[in-house]
C-alpha positions as CSV (number, residue, x, y, z in Angstrom):
1,M,5.4,-5.5,-9.1
2,F,9.1,-6.6,-8.8
3,W,9.9,-5.0,-5.2
4,S,12.9,-3.3,-6.9
5,K,10.4,-1.1,-9.2
6,I,7.9,-0.4,-6.1
7,F,8.5,3.5,-4.5
8,I,8.7,1.9,-0.4
9,P,10.9,4.0,1.6
10,T,11.1,2.2,5.0
11,L,12.6,3.3,7.9
12,K,14.8,0.9,10.7
13,D,14.1,3.4,13.6
14,T,10.7,4.7,14.6
15,P,10.0,8.5,14.0
16,Q,9.8,10.5,17.6
17,D,7.1,12.4,16.7
18,A,4.8,9.2,16.0
19,E,3.1,8.5,19.5
20,V,0.9,5.4,18.4
21,V,1.4,2.2,16.8
22,S,-0.1,3.0,13.1
23,H,1.4,5.9,13.2
24,Q,4.9,4.3,13.7
25,L,4.5,1.5,11.4
26,M,2.7,3.4,8.5
27,L,5.6,5.3,8.4
28,R,8.6,2.3,8.9
29,A,6.5,0.9,6.5
30,G,6.6,3.3,3.6
31,L,3.2,4.2,3.7
32,I,2.5,7.5,4.1
33,R,4.8,10.4,4.7
34,K,4.4,14.0,6.7
35,V,4.1,17.2,4.6
36,A,3.0,19.3,7.5
37,S,1.2,18.8,11.1
38,G,-1.9,16.5,10.2
39,I,-1.1,16.2,6.5
40,Y,0.4,13.6,4.6
41,T,1.3,11.8,1.3
42,W,0.2,8.7,0.5
43,L,2.8,6.6,-1.2
44,P,2.3,3.4,-3.6
45,L,2.0,0.7,-1.1
46,G,-0.5,3.1,1.7
47,L,-2.7,3.9,-1.6
48,K,-3.0,0.5,-2.5
49,V,-4.4,-0.1,1.1
50,L,-6.7,2.8,0.8
51,R,-8.3,2.2,-2.3
52,K,-8.9,-1.3,-1.4
53,V,-11.0,0.2,1.9
54,E,-12.6,2.8,-0.5
55,N,-13.6,0.0,-2.7
56,I,-15.2,-2.0,-0.2
57,V,-17.3,1.0,1.5
58,R,-18.3,1.7,-2.1
59,N,-19.3,-1.9,-3.3
60,E,-21.4,-2.0,0.6
61,M,-22.7,1.5,-0.2
62,N,-24.1,0.6,-3.7
63,A,-25.5,-2.7,-2.9
64,S,-27.8,-0.3,-0.2
65,G,-29.5,1.4,-2.7
66,A,-27.2,4.8,-2.2
67,Q,-26.2,6.6,-5.7
68,E,-23.1,8.2,-5.4
69,V,-22.3,11.7,-6.2
70,L,-19.2,14.3,-6.0
71,M,-19.9,17.9,-3.9
72,P,-16.8,20.3,-4.1
73,M,-14.8,20.5,-1.5
74,V,-15.1,24.4,-1.4
75,Q,-18.3,25.8,-0.1
76,P,-19.8,29.0,0.0
77,K,-20.2,31.1,3.4
78,E,-24.0,31.9,2.6
79,L,-24.6,28.2,2.9
80,W,-23.7,27.5,6.6
81,E,-25.2,30.6,7.5
82,E,-28.4,29.1,6.3
83,T,-27.6,26.9,9.5
84,K,-26.0,29.1,11.7
85,R,-22.5,26.7,11.4
86,W,-20.3,29.1,10.0
87,D,-19.8,30.8,13.6
88,K,-21.0,27.8,15.3
89,M,-17.8,25.2,14.0
90,G,-15.3,27.8,15.4
91,P,-12.0,27.5,14.1
92,E,-12.3,23.9,13.4
93,L,-13.7,25.1,10.0
94,L,-11.0,26.0,7.7
95,R,-11.3,29.5,6.0
96,I,-10.6,30.8,2.8
97,Q,-11.3,34.1,0.4
98,D,-11.4,34.5,-3.1
99,R,-9.5,37.1,-5.3
100,H,-12.9,38.7,-4.9
101,N,-12.9,38.6,-0.9
102,R,-15.8,36.2,-0.6
103,D,-15.7,33.6,1.8
104,F,-15.3,30.1,1.4
105,C,-14.5,27.2,3.4
106,L,-12.9,23.7,2.6
107,G,-15.6,21.7,4.1
108,P,-15.2,19.3,6.8
109,T,-19.1,17.8,6.1
110,H,-21.3,18.3,3.8
111,E,-25.2,18.7,5.1
112,E,-25.7,22.2,3.7
113,V,-23.8,21.1,0.4
114,I,-26.2,18.3,0.3
115,T,-29.7,20.4,1.3
116,D,-28.9,22.7,-1.2
117,L,-28.9,20.2,-3.7
118,V,-31.4,18.5,-2.7
119,R,-34.1,21.3,-2.2
120,N,-33.4,22.6,-6.0
121,N,-33.9,19.2,-7.5
122,V,-36.3,17.3,-5.8
123,K,-40.1,18.4,-5.6
124,S,-41.9,15.6,-4.9
125,Y,-42.6,12.5,-2.0
126,K,-42.9,10.2,-5.2
127,E,-38.9,10.5,-5.3
128,L,-38.2,9.9,-1.9
129,P,-36.3,8.4,-0.4
130,L,-33.1,9.4,-1.6
131,S,-29.9,8.3,-0.5
132,L,-26.9,9.6,-1.9
133,Y,-23.3,9.5,-0.9
134,Q,-19.9,10.5,-1.5
135,I,-16.2,9.6,-0.8
136,Q,-14.3,12.6,-0.9
137,T,-11.3,14.5,1.1
138,K,-12.2,16.2,4.2
139,F,-10.6,19.4,6.2
140,R,-10.8,20.2,9.8
141,D,-8.0,22.6,11.3
142,E,-7.7,20.1,14.8
143,V,-6.2,22.4,17.4
144,R,-3.7,19.4,18.0
145,P,-3.3,17.1,15.2
146,R,-2.2,13.6,16.2
147,Y,-2.1,9.8,16.0
148,G,-0.8,10.3,12.2
149,I,-3.7,10.0,10.2
150,M,-5.5,8.8,12.9
151,R,-7.0,12.5,13.5
152,G,-5.4,14.7,10.8
153,R,-6.8,17.6,8.8
154,E,-6.9,16.7,6.1
155,F,-8.5,12.7,5.6
156,L,-10.6,10.8,3.1
157,M,-14.1,10.0,4.3
158,K,-17.4,8.8,3.1
159,D,-20.6,10.8,3.7
160,A,-23.9,9.9,3.3
161,Y,-27.0,11.3,3.1
162,S,-30.9,10.4,3.4
163,F,-33.7,12.4,2.4
164,N,-37.5,11.1,3.9
165,I,-40.7,12.3,4.0
166,D,-41.4,11.2,7.5
167,E,-39.7,9.4,10.6
168,A,-40.8,6.1,9.7
169,S,-39.3,6.5,6.4
170,L,-36.2,8.1,8.2
171,E,-35.9,5.2,10.6
172,T,-35.9,2.4,8.0
173,S,-33.3,4.3,5.6
174,Y,-31.0,4.9,9.0
175,L,-31.7,0.8,9.7
176,L,-30.3,0.0,6.3
177,M,-27.3,2.1,6.4
178,K,-26.4,0.9,10.2
179,E,-26.3,-2.7,8.5
180,T,-24.5,-1.7,5.7
181,Y,-22.0,-0.2,7.7
182,K,-21.7,-3.6,9.6
183,K,-21.2,-5.3,6.9
184,I,-18.2,-2.5,5.6
185,I,-16.6,-3.1,8.9
186,E,-16.7,-7.3,8.8
187,K,-15.7,-7.4,5.2
188,I,-12.5,-5.8,6.2
189,G,-12.0,-8.2,9.1
190,L,-12.2,-6.0,12.1
191,E,-13.7,-6.8,15.8
192,Y,-16.1,-3.7,16.6
193,K,-18.8,-2.5,18.4
194,I,-22.1,0.4,17.8
195,V,-21.9,2.8,20.5
196,K,-24.8,5.2,21.5
197,A,-23.0,8.2,21.0
198,D,-23.8,12.6,21.9
199,S,-24.5,14.0,18.1
200,G,-22.2,17.0,18.8
201,A,-22.0,19.5,16.3
202,I,-23.9,17.7,13.0
203,G,-27.1,17.8,15.5
204,G,-30.4,15.7,15.8
205,D,-31.7,13.6,18.0
206,T,-30.3,9.8,17.5
207,S,-26.8,8.9,16.7
208,E,-24.4,5.6,17.1
209,E,-20.5,5.3,16.9
210,F,-18.5,2.1,15.3
211,H,-15.7,1.8,16.8
212,V,-13.2,-0.9,16.5
213,L,-11.3,-2.0,19.2
214,A,-7.8,-1.6,19.8
215,E,-5.4,-0.5,22.9
216,N,-4.9,2.7,21.4
217,G,-7.9,4.1,20.8
218,E,-9.1,7.7,21.7
219,D,-12.1,7.0,23.0
220,T,-13.3,5.0,26.3
221,I,-16.6,2.9,26.1
222,A,-18.4,0.9,28.1
223,V,-19.3,-2.0,27.0
224,S,-21.9,-5.0,28.4
225,N,-19.9,-8.7,29.1
226,A,-23.1,-10.4,28.4
227,S,-24.8,-8.3,25.2
228,E,-24.1,-6.0,22.7
229,F,-25.2,-2.9,24.7
230,A,-22.0,-0.1,24.5
231,I,-22.4,3.4,25.0
232,N,-19.6,6.2,25.4
233,T,-18.4,6.8,28.9
234,E,-19.7,10.2,29.0
235,L,-23.1,9.6,28.6
236,L,-22.9,6.8,31.6
237,L,-21.5,9.0,34.1
238,E,-23.0,10.5,36.7
239,E,-21.7,13.8,38.3
240,G,-18.3,13.3,40.8
241,E,-18.1,9.8,38.8
242,D,-14.9,8.9,37.0
243,I,-14.7,6.3,34.4
244,A,-12.8,3.4,36.8
245,S,-16.3,3.1,38.8
246,L,-17.8,2.0,35.9
247,E,-16.4,-1.1,36.1
248,G,-18.4,-4.1,37.2
249,K,-21.7,-2.2,37.5
250,A,-25.0,-3.5,35.9
251,S,-25.1,-3.0,32.7
252,P,-28.2,-0.9,31.6
253,D,-30.0,-3.2,29.4
254,G,-30.4,-5.4,32.4
255,E,-27.7,-7.7,30.7
256,G,-24.4,-8.9,32.7
257,T,-22.1,-5.9,33.8
258,I,-20.3,-3.0,32.5
259,E,-16.3,-3.5,30.8
260,I,-14.2,-0.7,29.8
261,K,-13.0,-0.8,26.4
262,K,-10.8,1.7,24.0
263,G,-11.9,2.2,21.0
264,I,-11.2,4.1,17.5
265,E,-14.6,6.1,16.3
266,V,-14.5,5.2,12.4
267,G,-18.1,5.7,11.7
268,H,-21.0,7.8,12.8
269,I,-24.8,7.8,12.1
270,F,-27.2,10.6,12.3
271,Q,-31.4,10.8,12.4
272,L,-31.2,14.3,11.8
273,G,-35.0,15.4,11.6
274,K,-35.8,18.4,10.1
275,V,-32.5,20.0,11.7
276,Y,-30.9,21.2,8.5
277,T,-34.3,21.0,6.1
278,D,-36.1,23.2,8.3
279,S,-33.6,26.1,8.5
280,M,-32.3,25.4,4.4
281,K,-36.4,25.2,3.3
282,A,-35.9,22.0,1.8
283,S,-39.4,20.6,1.0
284,V,-41.4,18.8,-1.3
285,L,-44.9,18.3,-2.1
286,D,-46.6,15.4,0.1
287,I,-49.8,13.5,-1.5
288,E,-51.8,16.0,-0.6
289,G,-50.0,18.3,-2.6
290,K,-49.0,20.4,0.7
291,G,-45.6,21.5,1.1
292,K,-43.9,19.4,3.7
293,N,-40.0,19.6,5.7
294,L,-38.3,16.8,4.7
295,F,-36.3,14.4,7.3
296,M,-33.1,14.0,7.0
297,G,-30.3,11.0,8.0
298,C,-26.3,12.0,8.0
299,Y,-24.2,8.7,7.8
300,G,-20.3,9.4,7.9
301,I,-17.2,6.7,7.6
302,G,-13.5,7.2,7.7
303,V,-11.8,5.9,4.9
304,S,-8.3,6.8,6.2
305,R,-9.3,6.3,9.9
306,L,-10.2,2.5,8.7
307,V,-6.9,1.9,7.7
308,A,-5.0,3.4,10.8
309,A,-7.8,1.9,13.1
310,S,-6.6,-1.8,10.8
311,I,-3.2,-1.5,11.9
312,E,-4.2,-0.4,15.9
313,Q,-6.2,-3.9,16.0
314,N,-3.5,-6.1,14.0
315,N,-0.1,-5.8,14.3
316,D,2.8,-7.5,16.6
317,E,6.6,-6.8,17.9
318,K,7.6,-7.4,13.8
319,G,5.5,-4.4,12.0
320,I,1.9,-4.4,10.4
321,I,-0.5,-8.1,10.5
322,W,-2.8,-6.9,7.7
323,P,-6.5,-8.4,7.2
324,E,-6.5,-10.1,4.0
325,S,-9.2,-8.0,2.5
326,I,-7.1,-4.9,2.6
327,A,-3.4,-6.1,2.3
328,P,-1.4,-4.1,0.3
329,Y,-0.3,-7.5,-1.8
330,E,-1.3,-10.5,-1.4
331,V,1.8,-12.8,-1.5
332,N,5.5,-12.0,-1.5
333,I,8.0,-14.4,-3.3
334,V,11.4,-14.2,-1.4
335,A,13.9,-15.2,-4.3
336,I,17.5,-15.7,-1.9
337,G,20.2,-15.2,-4.1
338,F,18.1,-13.8,-7.0
339,D,20.9,-11.9,-8.6
340,K,23.6,-15.0,-8.4
341,N,21.6,-17.8,-9.2
342,N,20.0,-17.8,-12.6
343,E,17.5,-21.2,-11.5
344,I,16.1,-19.4,-8.4
345,A,15.5,-16.0,-10.4
346,E,14.0,-18.2,-13.5
347,A,11.7,-20.4,-10.7
348,A,10.8,-16.9,-9.1
349,K,9.7,-14.9,-12.3
350,H,8.0,-18.3,-13.3
351,L,6.1,-18.7,-10.0
352,Y,5.3,-15.0,-10.2
353,A,3.8,-15.3,-13.7
354,D,1.4,-18.5,-12.2
355,L,0.4,-17.2,-9.1
356,S,-0.8,-13.6,-11.2
357,E,-2.5,-15.7,-14.0
358,M,-4.6,-17.7,-11.0
359,G,-5.9,-14.3,-9.9
360,Y,-3.5,-12.9,-6.9
361,E,-1.7,-9.6,-6.4
362,V,2.1,-11.0,-6.0
363,M,5.3,-8.9,-5.5
364,L,8.5,-10.4,-6.1
365,D,11.5,-9.6,-4.0
366,D,14.0,-9.3,-6.6
367,R,16.4,-7.3,-4.0
368,K,20.5,-7.9,-4.0
369,D,19.5,-7.9,0.4
370,G,20.0,-11.3,2.0
371,Y,17.2,-13.5,3.7
372,G,17.0,-11.7,7.0
373,T,16.4,-8.2,5.3
374,K,13.5,-9.1,2.9
375,M,11.9,-10.8,5.5
376,K,12.1,-8.3,8.4
377,D,10.6,-5.4,5.8
378,A,8.1,-8.0,4.3
379,E,6.8,-8.5,7.9
380,L,7.2,-5.0,8.8
381,I,5.1,-4.2,5.5
382,G,2.4,-7.0,6.5
383,I,2.1,-8.9,3.4
384,P,0.2,-12.0,4.6
385,V,2.3,-15.2,2.8
386,N,5.7,-15.0,1.5
387,I,7.2,-17.9,-0.5
388,I,11.0,-18.4,-0.4
389,I,12.8,-19.6,-2.9
390,G,16.6,-20.3,-2.1
391,K,18.9,-23.8,-1.5
392,Q,16.0,-26.3,-0.9
393,F,14.7,-25.6,-4.2
394,I,18.3,-26.0,-5.6
395,E,18.6,-29.4,-3.9
396,S,14.9,-30.6,-4.0
397,K,12.8,-28.0,-5.8
398,E,11.5,-27.5,-2.7
399,I,9.5,-23.6,-1.7
400,E,8.5,-22.8,1.9
401,L,5.3,-20.6,2.3
402,K,5.7,-18.6,5.8
403,H,2.1,-17.3,7.1
404,R,2.5,-13.4,8.3
405,D,1.0,-14.8,11.2
406,G,4.0,-17.4,12.1
407,Q,2.7,-20.6,10.7
408,S,4.8,-22.4,7.5
409,S,5.1,-25.0,5.2
410,I,7.5,-26.9,3.2
411,G,6.2,-28.1,-0.7
412,N,7.1,-28.6,-3.8
413,I,7.0,-26.1,-6.4
414,S,5.2,-28.3,-8.7
415,D,2.1,-28.7,-6.7
416,I,2.4,-24.4,-6.1
417,K,-1.3,-24.4,-6.7
418,T,-3.0,-26.7,-4.8
419,I,-0.3,-26.0,-2.1
420,F,-1.1,-22.2,-1.9
421,E,-5.2,-22.7,-2.1
422,H,-4.6,-25.2,0.8
423,Y,-2.8,-23.4,2.6
424,K,-4.6,-19.8,1.9
425,N,-7.8,-21.3,2.8
426,N,-6.5,-22.2,5.6
């Protein structure tokens, strides 16, 4: 894609209402634009990143054996009354009425809808275990939306649900999903911790959160310096203690001492047991032909939040440093004098075609701007590799490769395949 043909409304200055780095950079890099408090439009580059995250999530969920469905965003009050969550959710539940004055909500989660689906369509233990998931827009009327897409009122989420005949089967499904979440976050390329957590409004006895480590994380977590142990600080604090007092204490798992870290919760998995299936009477016939209420697990991961978390963990004073797995484009050709020098323009076009044929996602900066402006924009947006074609090319057919992490190298354009593959692999 030629830069001049892409809608990339970058900003020189940081908007005053942008509090954290991810929000600032997503606005400045032209990835999103605010519509209302906690509600954003995803622009072309931002949407490319979002879709890449979504594809990683979908591929790993499919590999786990889960099946994708798509449930409605609009949910009837009656289902929520069965679980008594219509009132329990409070003002966070975004409620609406249709023309007949019937009550609905815009779904913040889908436990009721999925349980209703299963109780009406699954009749025997032979159909279990069953894992269903969706990637769906969610709505939560946050009292104070903040941090851009990290805590908005509208967001993209993957939610999955397992249905099992007994606790042992539920444990198996839970552990499988835990491994799947690890694969998702590792494939994106993020540093994270799995944290013991409170089940909150979702319910159930067992739950764990996946936190991407970042200085601007909303949550404070306690981690062992000698093991994988991690826990939300509120679950570790005793009455009268403050968070600072935990630093340096012996880790509850007996290995090392506690360190306090900041994290962004991007995923949460629950063993719900029969919390929903009892209240909604979701049962199947067991091996003896008797009705048995199902055991249930719930597994959520914030697709849009993963985008923000990736930026919070990977940035510098120049802009975003994308993990290569989710960068909007892999390569940017910076053609200096594209509009003035036909030799440079033709070389840039041929290079664009060659790299595209090699299977890379390539941008060509064909704008009239100078080197400084083009590089500042490329660094702000976070393109992993920039190829510079300018005076050196005219003089000796040499091009410069500049990686977003600061590395650079010089090579002849005739060797681009060898040079680029070597550079990218290192």
